[in-house]
C-alpha angles and dihedrals in degrees: 000000000000131000131215107202109217104207123049100204135097093298090050087057092052092049089050092056091046097051095036135237095273095056098044109085095183147313127264128199139170094227110015113069139140091044141097127248121183085350089300125117119251111221136184128264091252092051089049090055092051094053091045092054093047100045120053094195095065124113121188114218118195104220107185127103093192104043107022095117094057090040091051090050088050090055094044092048090063094044104253116160107169097077141098138182119254113210119191089228089061088079091066104024096049089073093064090059098043128075121280141169134202122254120178089344093307125109112240110207119205126206125223086250093058095043095049093046086078091065134064097225092174091080091063124085100177115043125181122194116203118202132015145216133176088279095059092114091061090054092047092051092050091052090047089053094050095041107026096171097046123115107232130202133178124223119197124197117258116276091022104160100174117096107229125196106249096171088246093302113146117259110225137181127251096244096059092038094058090064093044112040133080094191129041115195116196112210100170136089124252092243089057101051145008089216092124091067094037093055092051087061094059102028102089091171091294095122143009122256117219111189111199091193095056092091106135089094088068088078111067090197089072096056112090105189091177088072090070085085088073095060110125095336088144096038113170094005130114121252128197122215111201120209128198099239123137092254092068113110130196088226091059089053089051089056091053090049093050091049093047092233120178108247138190120195139163149190117018101345090115086076089078092055092098087064100048144036090225120109127182116250091210123030127188139193124188111146111087089214093055092046089052090051093049099035094118096044100045098084091055099048109115124231127036109324121199125193125196105237110270098230091105095052145050095255112118102175115108119196114208091203098050127093114237128202130183114257108205111209118194136149110259111146131134085033124056121283120239122261118220124228093178116067094183091061094043148263122271125240116255108170097267138053087237091065100027092053117000106051095036090050094047090052090049090050088058101251116177092194127025114198123194123210128179093017098135091163092203139095129207111204116320119011089235093057111121092233091066094064138061094243131032090229094059088121120044133194111335097343096106091065095069091057096050093109096038115126126202105231101198090169092059096042092046091052091055091047088051090055092047088053093050092043095050093052091049093050103046104260134094136221121211132185116226095169114139098241123320128127104272105122103156095095128052112271121237128183109249096213093051090061092074134057102177105052121110 
C-alpha cells in the first residue's frame, strides 16, 4: 500500500514521518510542484489523479490542517473514494481509540500495525471488519497492505448513525458476511458490543476471528504458563465460593470443613479464621486497596494464594512464594463481560472478585457444580458499615477511610452474574446460590443444609 500525500506543507512533513519513507510514493500540491520534499517528488493535482486511476493500491491522504475542507471537496468532485484526511492530532488521539494494556502502571498503546503483525493476513481472500471509529481508514490501509488481493467489507453495528470513511469499500451486514468471509476482524470494544459471543454462535469453523482488542498477550510478563497445572484438577466435583456478606456464619464454614469441601475465597475472609477450623483451599486477591490492607498478612494465609498481577495497581511488593495470575481489565458494561477459558492468559474483570476470580477459577478447575455462599448482593447504607460484612472487624485501623467513596454497583455485578449463568449452562456446569437470604436471584437457589447428610 502506497500513499500520495496531498499537501506539501508542514502537515505533509508530519504525515510523511508518520507513515514512513517506504510507504509514501510522493507528495501532491495545487501550488508547489517540480520540487522535492523529504526526498520525494511533489506532483500536480492532475498527475496525482492519473497515478490514482492507474494504480489500485494508492491511497490519497489530505495533509493540510488549514485547507483540508476545500481539498476534500476538490477530491470528492472528481469522484475519488480511496482517500482520508490526516490530522496532526491523530498521532496523539488515535491511541485513545485503539487497544491498550497496562504495564507497570502505565498504559501501553498499540497501533494497528503492531496488532496486525501477529496475523498472516495474506492467506485470507475475503476479510470482514466489524466495528468502526474515525481511524478506520488507517486499519483498512494496513489490511490492504498485508493482503493486497483480498476482498474487504466493513460491517457496522446495528443502529450505527455515524457515517464512517470506508475508503469506498462496501458496507455489508453480518448475516450475509458470515456466509462469505474467511476472516472476521473485530475492531470494537467489549463495552460497545457483544459481537464476540454472537459470532461464536454462527462461526462453526467457517472463518477465523481476529480480535484487535485482545492485546494482553502482547506482554509476555502476563502469561503464566505454570497455571496450566490447574486445568480440570477437580473435574466433575463441586466447588464452593465463599463471599463476605453478613449472612455468612462460622458454623456454616465448620460444616464445609467437616465435609472436606473444596472452597474458593477472597479478600479479607481470613479474618474469621480465629472463629473456625475452616480454611479456603484457593484464595484470591485482586483489588489493590485490599492487597494494601492485607499486605502484612498475605504471606501467612494458608492454602493456595493467588494474586492478580500488580501492574494495574500501586502495589510494589512481589512475593516469591505467591502464585500470580493476569487480571485483564477492560470496559465491558452495559454488555456482558468475557469469561476466560485460559487461566494462564488471565481472568476477565466482571465487577466483583467472585466473578473476576472465583467463578472463572472454579470453571477452570473443572467444577461440575459451583455453589455460592455468603453472597448477599446488597448493601445497607455505606459499604463500610459493619452490618454489610460477616464480622464487625472486617476493617481494621485506618482501612475504612480509603473506601469512603466506594459505591456498590449491583447493576454491573448482576450483569456479570447473568453472563456467568448463561455461560455455565452452555458449557456443562451449573452455578447455585446457597446463601442464607440476601438478594442474589440470578442463580438457582439451594438450601445450604440440604447439601450435607453427615453433619451434626
